[in-house]
Biotite code that builds the C-alpha atoms (Angstrom):
import biotite.structure as struc

atoms = struc.array([
    struc.Atom([189.030, 62.572, 100.516], chain_id="A", res_id=1, res_name="MET", atom_name="CA", element="C"),
    struc.Atom([188.535, 60.144, 103.366], chain_id="A", res_id=2, res_name="GLU", atom_name="CA", element="C"),
    struc.Atom([185.468, 60.840, 105.687], chain_id="A", res_id=3, res_name="PHE", atom_name="CA", element="C"),
    struc.Atom([183.102, 59.066, 108.448], chain_id="A", res_id=4, res_name="PRO", atom_name="CA", element="C"),
    struc.Atom([179.977, 57.466, 107.239], chain_id="A", res_id=5, res_name="SER", atom_name="CA", element="C"),
    struc.Atom([176.532, 58.365, 108.213], chain_id="A", res_id=6, res_name="GLU", atom_name="CA", element="C"),
    struc.Atom([176.779, 55.509, 110.608], chain_id="A", res_id=7, res_name="ASN", atom_name="CA", element="C"),
    struc.Atom([179.942, 56.700, 112.123], chain_id="A", res_id=8, res_name="ASP", atom_name="CA", element="C"),
    struc.Atom([178.357, 59.874, 113.209], chain_id="A", res_id=9, res_name="PHE", atom_name="CA", element="C"),
    struc.Atom([175.180, 58.168, 114.534], chain_id="A", res_id=10, res_name="LEU", atom_name="CA", element="C"),
    struc.Atom([177.262, 55.696, 116.633], chain_id="A", res_id=11, res_name="GLU", atom_name="CA", element="C"),
    struc.Atom([179.896, 58.403, 118.099], chain_id="A", res_id=12, res_name="ALA", atom_name="CA", element="C"),
    struc.Atom([177.555, 61.286, 118.567], chain_id="A", res_id=13, res_name="PHE", atom_name="CA", element="C"),
    struc.Atom([173.865, 60.115, 118.086], chain_id="A", res_id=14, res_name="GLY", atom_name="CA", element="C"),
    struc.Atom([173.441, 62.560, 115.111], chain_id="A", res_id=15, res_name="ILE", atom_name="CA", element="C"),
    struc.Atom([171.855, 61.758, 111.676], chain_id="A", res_id=16, res_name="GLU", atom_name="CA", element="C"),
    struc.Atom([172.220, 63.990, 108.515], chain_id="A", res_id=17, res_name="PRO", atom_name="CA", element="C"),
    struc.Atom([169.536, 66.668, 108.062], chain_id="A", res_id=18, res_name="ILE", atom_name="CA", element="C"),
    struc.Atom([170.631, 66.839, 104.273], chain_id="A", res_id=19, res_name="GLU", atom_name="CA", element="C"),
    struc.Atom([172.268, 64.209, 102.068], chain_id="A", res_id=20, res_name="VAL", atom_name="CA", element="C"),
    struc.Atom([172.856, 64.552, 98.376], chain_id="A", res_id=21, res_name="ASP", atom_name="CA", element="C"),
    struc.Atom([174.318, 61.556, 96.565], chain_id="A", res_id=22, res_name="GLN", atom_name="CA", element="C"),
    struc.Atom([175.161, 63.340, 93.452], chain_id="A", res_id=23, res_name="SER", atom_name="CA", element="C"),
    struc.Atom([177.705, 65.453, 95.507], chain_id="A", res_id=24, res_name="LEU", atom_name="CA", element="C"),
    struc.Atom([178.459, 62.999, 98.154], chain_id="A", res_id=25, res_name="ALA", atom_name="CA", element="C"),
    struc.Atom([177.148, 65.517, 100.440], chain_id="A", res_id=26, res_name="LEU", atom_name="CA", element="C"),
    struc.Atom([176.083, 65.331, 104.173], chain_id="A", res_id=27, res_name="CYS", atom_name="CA", element="C"),
    struc.Atom([174.831, 68.276, 106.456], chain_id="A", res_id=28, res_name="ARG", atom_name="CA", element="C"),
    struc.Atom([174.543, 68.023, 110.255], chain_id="A", res_id=29, res_name="TYR", atom_name="CA", element="C"),
    struc.Atom([173.284, 70.203, 112.991], chain_id="A", res_id=30, res_name="LYS", atom_name="CA", element="C"),
    struc.Atom([174.516, 70.110, 116.559], chain_id="A", res_id=31, res_name="VAL", atom_name="CA", element="C"),
    struc.Atom([173.025, 71.998, 119.333], chain_id="A", res_id=32, res_name="LYS", atom_name="CA", element="C"),
    struc.Atom([174.835, 72.981, 122.730], chain_id="A", res_id=33, res_name="SER", atom_name="CA", element="C"),
    struc.Atom([173.123, 71.615, 125.846], chain_id="A", res_id=34, res_name="LYS", atom_name="CA", element="C"),
    struc.Atom([174.581, 74.563, 127.888], chain_id="A", res_id=35, res_name="ASN", atom_name="CA", element="C"),
    struc.Atom([175.321, 77.641, 125.839], chain_id="A", res_id=36, res_name="SER", atom_name="CA", element="C"),
    struc.Atom([172.439, 78.150, 123.184], chain_id="A", res_id=37, res_name="GLY", atom_name="CA", element="C"),
    struc.Atom([174.945, 77.566, 120.360], chain_id="A", res_id=38, res_name="LEU", atom_name="CA", element="C"),
    struc.Atom([174.138, 75.537, 117.360], chain_id="A", res_id=39, res_name="GLU", atom_name="CA", element="C"),
    struc.Atom([176.745, 74.377, 114.874], chain_id="A", res_id=40, res_name="LEU", atom_name="CA", element="C"),
    struc.Atom([175.674, 73.560, 111.255], chain_id="A", res_id=41, res_name="ASP", atom_name="CA", element="C"),
    struc.Atom([178.532, 71.691, 109.377], chain_id="A", res_id=42, res_name="PHE", atom_name="CA", element="C"),
    struc.Atom([178.652, 69.953, 106.159], chain_id="A", res_id=43, res_name="SER", atom_name="CA", element="C"),
    struc.Atom([181.108, 68.269, 103.637], chain_id="A", res_id=44, res_name="PHE", atom_name="CA", element="C"),
    struc.Atom([181.333, 67.173, 100.207], chain_id="A", res_id=45, res_name="SER", atom_name="CA", element="C"),
    struc.Atom([183.618, 64.599, 98.829], chain_id="A", res_id=46, res_name="ALA", atom_name="CA", element="C"),
    struc.Atom([182.877, 65.471, 95.030], chain_id="A", res_id=47, res_name="VAL", atom_name="CA", element="C"),
    struc.Atom([184.118, 69.021, 95.936], chain_id="A", res_id=48, res_name="MET", atom_name="CA", element="C"),
    struc.Atom([186.431, 68.330, 98.769], chain_id="A", res_id=49, res_name="ASP", atom_name="CA", element="C"),
    struc.Atom([184.931, 70.740, 100.860], chain_id="A", res_id=50, res_name="SER", atom_name="CA", element="C"),
    struc.Atom([183.882, 71.493, 104.354], chain_id="A", res_id=51, res_name="PHE", atom_name="CA", element="C"),
    struc.Atom([181.842, 74.297, 105.921], chain_id="A", res_id=52, res_name="GLN", atom_name="CA", element="C"),
    struc.Atom([180.867, 75.335, 109.380], chain_id="A", res_id=53, res_name="VAL", atom_name="CA", element="C"),
    struc.Atom([178.135, 77.750, 110.365], chain_id="A", res_id=54, res_name="VAL", atom_name="CA", element="C"),
    struc.Atom([178.305, 78.837, 113.996], chain_id="A", res_id=55, res_name="LEU", atom_name="CA", element="C"),
    struc.Atom([175.008, 80.313, 115.440], chain_id="A", res_id=56, res_name="LYS", atom_name="CA", element="C"),
    struc.Atom([173.808, 81.859, 118.656], chain_id="A", res_id=57, res_name="LEU", atom_name="CA", element="C"),
    struc.Atom([169.837, 82.105, 119.016], chain_id="A", res_id=58, res_name="SER", atom_name="CA", element="C"),
    struc.Atom([169.728, 82.139, 115.039], chain_id="A", res_id=59, res_name="MET", atom_name="CA", element="C"),
    struc.Atom([172.351, 84.725, 114.644], chain_id="A", res_id=60, res_name="GLN", atom_name="CA", element="C"),
    struc.Atom([175.345, 83.723, 112.582], chain_id="A", res_id=61, res_name="GLU", atom_name="CA", element="C"),
    struc.Atom([178.330, 84.138, 114.417], chain_id="A", res_id=62, res_name="LEU", atom_name="CA", element="C"),
    struc.Atom([180.919, 82.763, 111.932], chain_id="A", res_id=63, res_name="ALA", atom_name="CA", element="C"),
    struc.Atom([180.834, 80.827, 108.629], chain_id="A", res_id=64, res_name="ILE", atom_name="CA", element="C"),
    struc.Atom([184.087, 79.210, 107.607], chain_id="A", res_id=65, res_name="ILE", atom_name="CA", element="C"),
    struc.Atom([184.520, 77.108, 104.569], chain_id="A", res_id=66, res_name="SER", atom_name="CA", element="C"),
    struc.Atom([187.194, 75.434, 102.623], chain_id="A", res_id=67, res_name="SER", atom_name="CA", element="C"),
    struc.Atom([187.867, 73.273, 99.598], chain_id="A", res_id=68, res_name="GLU", atom_name="CA", element="C"),
    struc.Atom([190.998, 70.733, 99.251], chain_id="A", res_id=69, res_name="ASN", atom_name="CA", element="C"),
    struc.Atom([189.986, 68.532, 102.157], chain_id="A", res_id=70, res_name="VAL", atom_name="CA", element="C"),
    struc.Atom([192.115, 65.611, 102.681], chain_id="A", res_id=71, res_name="LYS", atom_name="CA", element="C"),
    struc.Atom([190.537, 63.836, 105.431], chain_id="A", res_id=72, res_name="SER", atom_name="CA", element="C"),
    struc.Atom([187.857, 64.137, 108.195], chain_id="A", res_id=73, res_name="ILE", atom_name="CA", element="C"),
    struc.Atom([188.152, 62.007, 111.014], chain_id="A", res_id=74, res_name="GLU", atom_name="CA", element="C"),
    struc.Atom([186.191, 61.462, 114.605], chain_id="A", res_id=75, res_name="ILE", atom_name="CA", element="C"),
    struc.Atom([188.450, 62.470, 117.351], chain_id="A", res_id=76, res_name="VAL", atom_name="CA", element="C"),
    struc.Atom([187.853, 61.580, 121.043], chain_id="A", res_id=77, res_name="ARG", atom_name="CA", element="C"),
    struc.Atom([190.602, 63.317, 123.497], chain_id="A", res_id=78, res_name="GLU", atom_name="CA", element="C"),
    struc.Atom([190.574, 64.474, 126.983], chain_id="A", res_id=79, res_name="SER", atom_name="CA", element="C"),
    struc.Atom([189.551, 68.033, 125.925], chain_id="A", res_id=80, res_name="SER", atom_name="CA", element="C"),
    struc.Atom([186.302, 66.772, 123.894], chain_id="A", res_id=81, res_name="GLY", atom_name="CA", element="C"),
    struc.Atom([185.180, 64.842, 120.908], chain_id="A", res_id=82, res_name="ALA", atom_name="CA", element="C"),
    struc.Atom([184.312, 65.826, 117.568], chain_id="A", res_id=83, res_name="GLY", atom_name="CA", element="C"),
    struc.Atom([185.951, 66.064, 114.050], chain_id="A", res_id=84, res_name="VAL", atom_name="CA", element="C"),
    struc.Atom([189.418, 66.679, 112.865], chain_id="A", res_id=85, res_name="ARG", atom_name="CA", element="C"),
    struc.Atom([189.678, 68.172, 109.387], chain_id="A", res_id=86, res_name="VAL", atom_name="CA", element="C"),
    struc.Atom([192.874, 68.085, 107.092], chain_id="A", res_id=87, res_name="VAL", atom_name="CA", element="C"),
    struc.Atom([193.159, 70.141, 104.273], chain_id="A", res_id=88, res_name="PHE", atom_name="CA", element="C"),
    struc.Atom([195.743, 69.732, 101.533], chain_id="A", res_id=89, res_name="ASP", atom_name="CA", element="C"),
    struc.Atom([196.388, 73.459, 100.475], chain_id="A", res_id=90, res_name="ILE", atom_name="CA", element="C"),
    struc.Atom([199.621, 73.914, 98.578], chain_id="A", res_id=91, res_name="CYS", atom_name="CA", element="C"),
    struc.Atom([202.802, 74.853, 100.645], chain_id="A", res_id=92, res_name="ASP", atom_name="CA", element="C"),
    struc.Atom([200.604, 74.996, 103.941], chain_id="A", res_id=93, res_name="SER", atom_name="CA", element="C"),
    struc.Atom([199.493, 73.050, 106.878], chain_id="A", res_id=94, res_name="ILE", atom_name="CA", element="C"),
    struc.Atom([195.746, 73.516, 107.663], chain_id="A", res_id=95, res_name="SER", atom_name="CA", element="C"),
    struc.Atom([193.359, 71.801, 110.102], chain_id="A", res_id=96, res_name="GLU", atom_name="CA", element="C"),
    struc.Atom([190.031, 72.429, 111.721], chain_id="A", res_id=97, res_name="ALA", atom_name="CA", element="C"),
    struc.Atom([188.764, 70.930, 115.140], chain_id="A", res_id=98, res_name="LYS", atom_name="CA", element="C"),
    struc.Atom([185.469, 70.993, 115.252], chain_id="A", res_id=99, res_name="VAL", atom_name="CA", element="C"),
    struc.Atom([184.185, 69.831, 118.864], chain_id="A", res_id=100, res_name="ILE", atom_name="CA", element="C"),
    struc.Atom([180.659, 68.700, 119.799], chain_id="A", res_id=101, res_name="PHE", atom_name="CA", element="C"),
    struc.Atom([181.118, 67.461, 123.334], chain_id="A", res_id=102, res_name="GLU", atom_name="CA", element="C"),
    struc.Atom([181.151, 68.628, 125.991], chain_id="A", res_id=103, res_name="PRO", atom_name="CA", element="C"),
    struc.Atom([180.418, 72.023, 124.386], chain_id="A", res_id=104, res_name="ASP", atom_name="CA", element="C"),
    struc.Atom([180.516, 73.304, 120.814], chain_id="A", res_id=105, res_name="LEU", atom_name="CA", element="C"),
    struc.Atom([183.806, 74.911, 119.448], chain_id="A", res_id=106, res_name="SER", atom_name="CA", element="C"),
    struc.Atom([185.721, 75.451, 116.410], chain_id="A", res_id=107, res_name="CYS", atom_name="CA", element="C"),
    struc.Atom([189.334, 76.045, 115.923], chain_id="A", res_id=108, res_name="ARG", atom_name="CA", element="C"),
    struc.Atom([190.791, 76.661, 112.347], chain_id="A", res_id=109, res_name="TRP", atom_name="CA", element="C"),
    struc.Atom([194.313, 77.254, 111.466], chain_id="A", res_id=110, res_name="TRP", atom_name="CA", element="C"),
    struc.Atom([196.322, 77.448, 108.323], chain_id="A", res_id=111, res_name="THR", atom_name="CA", element="C"),
    struc.Atom([200.194, 77.795, 108.592], chain_id="A", res_id=112, res_name="LEU", atom_name="CA", element="C"),
    struc.Atom([203.152, 78.109, 106.016], chain_id="A", res_id=113, res_name="ARG", atom_name="CA", element="C"),
    struc.Atom([205.412, 75.123, 105.689], chain_id="A", res_id=114, res_name="LYS", atom_name="CA", element="C"),
    struc.Atom([208.908, 75.906, 106.501], chain_id="A", res_id=115, res_name="THR", atom_name="CA", element="C"),
])
C-alpha cells in the first residue's frame, strides 16, 4: 500500500495526525470545514490495508465509510478541490474514493464492476 507521509499531509494541508500507531502503520486525521460546520475524521492503516472516513455535522455522525484492500492513497490538487484519492484493489471491481478538504469538505466513494 502506497500512502503519503505525515510530512506530506503537513506540507499540503497544514494538518498533523491526531493518532499514530506504529504497530499498525496507522494515521488518523481530523479536518474541519471553515464554512459549513462539517468535520471529517479519516484514518488509514498500511498493516490492515484499510481506509476509514467519518463525516460529522455538529457532533452528529452523518456517514461512516470503511474499506480494506487499499492499493494507494495520493494527495491530489485539481481545479475542483484538494484532498486525497484512494484506490482499492477489490477483485473484479474498480473502486475509488475522493475525499476533498479544500475548498470545503466532501467525500465521493464508488465501486464499479469491471466489464
